[in-house]
HTML snippet that shows the backbone in 3Dmol.js (N, CA, C, O; Angstrom):
<script src="https://3Dmol.org/build/3Dmol-min.js"></script>
<div id="view" style="width:600px;height:400px;position:relative"></div>
<script>
const pdb = `
ATOM      1  N   UNK A   1     186.376 -65.527   0.651  1.00  0.00           N
ATOM      2  CA  UNK A   1     186.824 -66.418   1.682  1.00  0.00           C
ATOM      3  C   UNK A   1     187.227 -67.770   1.108  1.00  0.00           C
ATOM      4  O   UNK A   1     188.137 -68.434   1.606  1.00  0.00           O
ATOM      5  N   UNK A   2     186.512 -68.165   0.030  1.00  0.00           N
ATOM      6  CA  UNK A   2     186.821 -69.447  -0.583  1.00  0.00           C
ATOM      7  C   UNK A   2     186.323 -69.419  -2.021  1.00  0.00           C
ATOM      8  O   UNK A   2     185.282 -68.829  -2.306  1.00  0.00           O
ATOM      9  N   UNK A   3     187.058 -70.052  -2.925  1.00  0.00           N
ATOM     10  CA  UNK A   3     186.651 -70.118  -4.322  1.00  0.00           C
ATOM     11  C   UNK A   3     187.051 -68.871  -5.090  1.00  0.00           C
ATOM     12  O   UNK A   3     187.880 -68.083  -4.634  1.00  0.00           O
ATOM     13  N   UNK A   4     186.453 -68.703  -6.259  1.00  0.00           N
ATOM     14  CA  UNK A   4     186.749 -67.565  -7.135  1.00  0.00           C
ATOM     15  C   UNK A   4     185.448 -66.818  -7.421  1.00  0.00           C
ATOM     16  O   UNK A   4     184.481 -67.402  -7.910  1.00  0.00           O
ATOM     17  N   UNK A   5     185.435 -65.535  -7.115  1.00  0.00           N
ATOM     18  CA  UNK A   5     184.283 -64.661  -7.340  1.00  0.00           C
ATOM     19  C   UNK A   5     184.548 -63.823  -8.582  1.00  0.00           C
ATOM     20  O   UNK A   5     185.675 -63.383  -8.810  1.00  0.00           O
ATOM     21  N   UNK A   6     183.521 -63.603  -9.379  1.00  0.00           N
ATOM     22  CA  UNK A   6     183.636 -62.754 -10.558  1.00  0.00           C
ATOM     23  C   UNK A   6     182.553 -61.687 -10.462  1.00  0.00           C
ATOM     24  O   UNK A   6     181.394 -61.995 -10.183  1.00  0.00           O
ATOM     25  N   UNK A   7     182.936 -60.420 -10.695  1.00  0.00           N
ATOM     26  CA  UNK A   7     181.972 -59.314 -10.603  1.00  0.00           C
ATOM     27  C   UNK A   7     181.390 -58.928 -11.953  1.00  0.00           C
ATOM     28  O   UNK A   7     180.764 -57.877 -12.083  1.00  0.00           O
ATOM     29  N   UNK A   8     181.593 -59.767 -12.953  1.00  0.00           N
ATOM     30  CA  UNK A   8     181.116 -59.476 -14.299  1.00  0.00           C
ATOM     31  C   UNK A   8     182.217 -58.926 -15.175  1.00  0.00           C
ATOM     32  O   UNK A   8     182.047 -58.813 -16.389  1.00  0.00           O
ATOM     33  N   UNK A   9     183.361 -58.578 -14.567  1.00  0.00           N
ATOM     34  CA  UNK A   9     184.494 -58.045 -15.317  1.00  0.00           C
ATOM     35  C   UNK A   9     185.778 -58.821 -15.080  1.00  0.00           C
ATOM     36  O   UNK A   9     186.542 -59.060 -16.015  1.00  0.00           O
ATOM     37  N   UNK A  10     186.021 -59.218 -13.828  1.00  0.00           N
ATOM     38  CA  UNK A  10     187.260 -59.931 -13.531  1.00  0.00           C
ATOM     39  C   UNK A  10     187.059 -60.919 -12.394  1.00  0.00           C
ATOM     40  O   UNK A  10     186.091 -60.838 -11.638  1.00  0.00           O
ATOM     41  N   UNK A  11     188.001 -61.859 -12.290  1.00  0.00           N
ATOM     42  CA  UNK A  11     187.983 -62.861 -11.228  1.00  0.00           C
ATOM     43  C   UNK A  11     188.748 -62.370 -10.009  1.00  0.00           C
ATOM     44  O   UNK A  11     189.764 -61.686 -10.133  1.00  0.00           O
ATOM     45  N   UNK A  12     188.249 -62.726  -8.831  1.00  0.00           N
ATOM     46  CA  UNK A  12     188.892 -62.416  -7.558  1.00  0.00           C
ATOM     47  C   UNK A  12     189.099 -63.721  -6.803  1.00  0.00           C
ATOM     48  O   UNK A  12     188.121 -64.373  -6.438  1.00  0.00           O
ATOM     49  N   UNK A  13     190.359 -64.126  -6.556  1.00  0.00           N
ATOM     50  CA  UNK A  13     190.608 -65.374  -5.828  1.00  0.00           C
ATOM     51  C   UNK A  13     190.330 -65.217  -4.336  1.00  0.00           C
ATOM     52  O   UNK A  13     190.142 -64.103  -3.847  1.00  0.00           O
ATOM     53  N   UNK A  14     190.306 -66.327  -3.625  1.00  0.00           N
ATOM     54  CA  UNK A  14     190.112 -66.316  -2.174  1.00  0.00           C
ATOM     55  C   UNK A  14     191.109 -65.365  -1.533  1.00  0.00           C
ATOM     56  O   UNK A  14     192.269 -65.308  -1.940  1.00  0.00           O
ATOM     57  N   UNK A  15     190.662 -64.625  -0.539  1.00  0.00           N
ATOM     58  CA  UNK A  15     191.528 -63.673   0.158  1.00  0.00           C
ATOM     59  C   UNK A  15     191.488 -62.269  -0.412  1.00  0.00           C
ATOM     60  O   UNK A  15     192.103 -61.362   0.149  1.00  0.00           O
ATOM     61  N   UNK A  16     190.776 -62.065  -1.517  1.00  0.00           N
ATOM     62  CA  UNK A  16     190.690 -60.739  -2.132  1.00  0.00           C
ATOM     63  C   UNK A  16     189.800 -59.815  -1.308  1.00  0.00           C
ATOM     64  O   UNK A  16     188.849 -60.261  -0.666  1.00  0.00           O
ATOM     65  N   UNK A  17     190.121 -58.531  -1.334  1.00  0.00           N
ATOM     66  CA  UNK A  17     189.264 -57.500  -0.747  1.00  0.00           C
ATOM     67  C   UNK A  17     188.653 -56.735  -1.900  1.00  0.00           C
ATOM     68  O   UNK A  17     189.371 -56.216  -2.755  1.00  0.00           O
ATOM     69  N   UNK A  18     187.342 -56.661  -1.933  1.00  0.00           N
ATOM     70  CA  UNK A  18     186.644 -55.982  -3.025  1.00  0.00           C
ATOM     71  C   UNK A  18     185.811 -54.865  -2.425  1.00  0.00           C
ATOM     72  O   UNK A  18     185.042 -55.092  -1.491  1.00  0.00           O
ATOM     73  N   UNK A  19     185.958 -53.666  -2.954  1.00  0.00           N
ATOM     74  CA  UNK A  19     185.152 -52.537  -2.497  1.00  0.00           C
ATOM     75  C   UNK A  19     184.264 -52.095  -3.643  1.00  0.00           C
ATOM     76  O   UNK A  19     184.758 -51.743  -4.714  1.00  0.00           O
ATOM     77  N   UNK A  20     182.966 -52.110  -3.428  1.00  0.00           N
ATOM     78  CA  UNK A  20     182.004 -51.650  -4.430  1.00  0.00           C
ATOM     79  C   UNK A  20     181.340 -50.388  -3.883  1.00  0.00           C
ATOM     80  O   UNK A  20     180.518 -50.477  -2.971  1.00  0.00           O
ATOM     81  N   UNK A  21     181.677 -49.222  -4.419  1.00  0.00           N
ATOM     82  CA  UNK A  21     181.090 -47.977  -3.922  1.00  0.00           C
ATOM     83  C   UNK A  21     179.572 -47.969  -4.066  1.00  0.00           C
ATOM     84  O   UNK A  21     179.020 -48.607  -4.962  1.00  0.00           O
ATOM     85  N   UNK A  22     178.910 -47.248  -3.183  1.00  0.00           N
ATOM     86  CA  UNK A  22     177.455 -47.110  -3.263  1.00  0.00           C
ATOM     87  C   UNK A  22     177.060 -46.631  -4.652  1.00  0.00           C
ATOM     88  O   UNK A  22     177.661 -45.700  -5.189  1.00  0.00           O
ATOM     89  N   UNK A  23     176.058 -47.263  -5.225  1.00  0.00           N
ATOM     90  CA  UNK A  23     175.573 -46.880  -6.542  1.00  0.00           C
ATOM     91  C   UNK A  23     176.278 -47.565  -7.694  1.00  0.00           C
ATOM     92  O   UNK A  23     175.865 -47.416  -8.844  1.00  0.00           O
ATOM     93  N   UNK A  24     177.345 -48.321  -7.407  1.00  0.00           N
ATOM     94  CA  UNK A  24     178.057 -49.015  -8.484  1.00  0.00           C
ATOM     95  C   UNK A  24     177.251 -50.244  -8.897  1.00  0.00           C
ATOM     96  O   UNK A  24     176.428 -50.748  -8.133  1.00  0.00           O
ATOM     97  N   UNK A  25     177.501 -50.715 -10.111  1.00  0.00           N
ATOM     98  CA  UNK A  25     176.794 -51.906 -10.576  1.00  0.00           C
ATOM     99  C   UNK A  25     177.795 -53.011 -10.848  1.00  0.00           C
ATOM    100  O   UNK A  25     178.935 -52.754 -11.234  1.00  0.00           O
ATOM    101  N   UNK A  26     177.356 -54.242 -10.643  1.00  0.00           N
ATOM    102  CA  UNK A  26     178.189 -55.400 -10.912  1.00  0.00           C
ATOM    103  C   UNK A  26     177.257 -56.592 -11.110  1.00  0.00           C
ATOM    104  O   UNK A  26     176.081 -56.543 -10.750  1.00  0.00           O
ATOM    105  N   UNK A  27     177.794 -57.646 -11.679  1.00  0.00           N
ATOM    106  CA  UNK A  27     177.032 -58.861 -11.945  1.00  0.00           C
ATOM    107  C   UNK A  27     177.727 -59.994 -11.194  1.00  0.00           C
ATOM    108  O   UNK A  27     178.579 -60.674 -11.766  1.00  0.00           O
ATOM    109  N   UNK A  28     177.377 -60.213  -9.910  1.00  0.00           N
ATOM    110  CA  UNK A  28     178.059 -61.227  -9.116  1.00  0.00           C
ATOM    111  C   UNK A  28     177.809 -62.633  -9.665  1.00  0.00           C
ATOM    112  O   UNK A  28     176.677 -63.009  -9.969  1.00  0.00           O
ATOM    113  N   UNK A  29     178.905 -63.400  -9.782  1.00  0.00           N
ATOM    114  CA  UNK A  29     178.818 -64.747 -10.318  1.00  0.00           C
ATOM    115  C   UNK A  29     180.059 -65.545  -9.935  1.00  0.00           C
ATOM    116  O   UNK A  29     181.059 -64.974  -9.499  1.00  0.00           O
ATOM    117  N   UNK A  30     179.994 -66.850 -10.097  1.00  0.00           N
ATOM    118  CA  UNK A  30     181.131 -67.718  -9.863  1.00  0.00           C
ATOM    119  C   UNK A  30     180.946 -68.985 -10.684  1.00  0.00           C
ATOM    120  O   UNK A  30     179.922 -69.660 -10.575  1.00  0.00           O
ATOM    121  N   UNK A  31     181.940 -69.304 -11.506  1.00  0.00           N
ATOM    122  CA  UNK A  31     181.858 -70.501 -12.344  1.00  0.00           C
ATOM    123  C   UNK A  31     182.012 -71.769 -11.513  1.00  0.00           C
ATOM    124  O   UNK A  31     181.461 -72.813 -11.864  1.00  0.00           O
ATOM    125  N   UNK A  32     182.762 -71.682 -10.407  1.00  0.00           N
ATOM    126  CA  UNK A  32     183.053 -72.872  -9.600  1.00  0.00           C
ATOM    127  C   UNK A  32     182.441 -72.819  -8.211  1.00  0.00           C
ATOM    128  O   UNK A  32     182.573 -73.774  -7.446  1.00  0.00           O
ATOM    129  N   UNK A  33     181.777 -71.727  -7.871  1.00  0.00           N
ATOM    130  CA  UNK A  33     181.212 -71.536  -6.545  1.00  0.00           C
ATOM    131  C   UNK A  33     182.175 -70.778  -5.651  1.00  0.00           C
ATOM    132  O   UNK A  33     183.388 -70.839  -5.848  1.00  0.00           O
ATOM    133  N   UNK A  34     181.646 -70.069  -4.677  1.00  0.00           N
ATOM    134  CA  UNK A  34     182.486 -69.313  -3.757  1.00  0.00           C
ATOM    135  C   UNK A  34     181.709 -69.000  -2.485  1.00  0.00           C
ATOM    136  O   UNK A  34     180.480 -69.060  -2.454  1.00  0.00           O
ATOM    137  N   UNK A  35     182.451 -68.669  -1.447  1.00  0.00           N
ATOM    138  CA  UNK A  35     181.890 -68.231  -0.181  1.00  0.00           C
ATOM    139  C   UNK A  35     182.402 -66.833   0.078  1.00  0.00           C
ATOM    140  O   UNK A  35     183.609 -66.597   0.030  1.00  0.00           O
ATOM    141  N   UNK A  36     181.502 -65.898   0.353  1.00  0.00           N
ATOM    142  CA  UNK A  36     181.879 -64.496   0.548  1.00  0.00           C
ATOM    143  C   UNK A  36     181.534 -64.036   1.957  1.00  0.00           C
ATOM    144  O   UNK A  36     180.632 -64.577   2.598  1.00  0.00           O
ATOM    145  N   UNK A  37     182.257 -63.040   2.425  1.00  0.00           N
ATOM    146  CA  UNK A  37     181.899 -62.319   3.638  1.00  0.00           C
ATOM    147  C   UNK A  37     181.535 -60.918   3.190  1.00  0.00           C
ATOM    148  O   UNK A  37     182.385 -60.202   2.662  1.00  0.00           O
ATOM    149  N   UNK A  38     180.286 -60.510   3.389  1.00  0.00           N
ATOM    150  CA  UNK A  38     179.822 -59.192   2.969  1.00  0.00           C
ATOM    151  C   UNK A  38     179.667 -58.294   4.188  1.00  0.00           C
ATOM    152  O   UNK A  38     179.224 -58.733   5.249  1.00  0.00           O
ATOM    153  N   UNK A  39     180.035 -57.042   4.021  1.00  0.00           N
ATOM    154  CA  UNK A  39     179.896 -56.049   5.082  1.00  0.00           C
ATOM    155  C   UNK A  39     179.194 -54.847   4.496  1.00  0.00           C
ATOM    156  O   UNK A  39     179.693 -54.233   3.554  1.00  0.00           O
ATOM    157  N   UNK A  40     178.040 -54.503   5.042  1.00  0.00           N
ATOM    158  CA  UNK A  40     177.286 -53.338   4.631  1.00  0.00           C
ATOM    159  C   UNK A  40     177.279 -52.338   5.787  1.00  0.00           C
ATOM    160  O   UNK A  40     176.503 -52.499   6.729  1.00  0.00           O
ATOM    161  N   UNK A  41     178.128 -51.310   5.733  1.00  0.00           N
ATOM    162  CA  UNK A  41     178.126 -50.347   6.834  1.00  0.00           C
ATOM    163  C   UNK A  41     176.836 -49.527   6.843  1.00  0.00           C
ATOM    164  O   UNK A  41     176.274 -49.242   5.786  1.00  0.00           O
ATOM    165  N   UNK A  42     176.381 -49.159   7.997  1.00  0.00           N
ATOM    166  CA  UNK A  42     175.184 -48.330   8.106  1.00  0.00           C
ATOM    167  C   UNK A  42     175.544 -46.876   7.845  1.00  0.00           C
ATOM    168  O   UNK A  42     176.644 -46.424   8.160  1.00  0.00           O
ATOM    169  N   UNK A  43     174.604 -46.165   7.273  1.00  0.00           N
ATOM    170  CA  UNK A  43     174.798 -44.724   7.099  1.00  0.00           C
ATOM    171  C   UNK A  43     175.229 -44.399   5.782  1.00  0.00           C
ATOM    172  O   UNK A  43     175.438 -43.226   5.472  1.00  0.00           O
TER     173      UNK A  43
END
`;
const viewer = $3Dmol.createViewer("view");
viewer.addModel(pdb, "pdb");
viewer.setStyle({}, {cartoon: {color: "spectrum"}});
viewer.zoomTo();
viewer.render();
</script>
């Protein structure tokens, strides 16, 4: 939503859609800070 998010491999600018499949691993971080909207579907 704002700033730059890094999943441990690449940067995602504001407005990016990121899908992390169940069981995947990542190292969430941000060098400059960021605001995210997370959605965890049930089931």
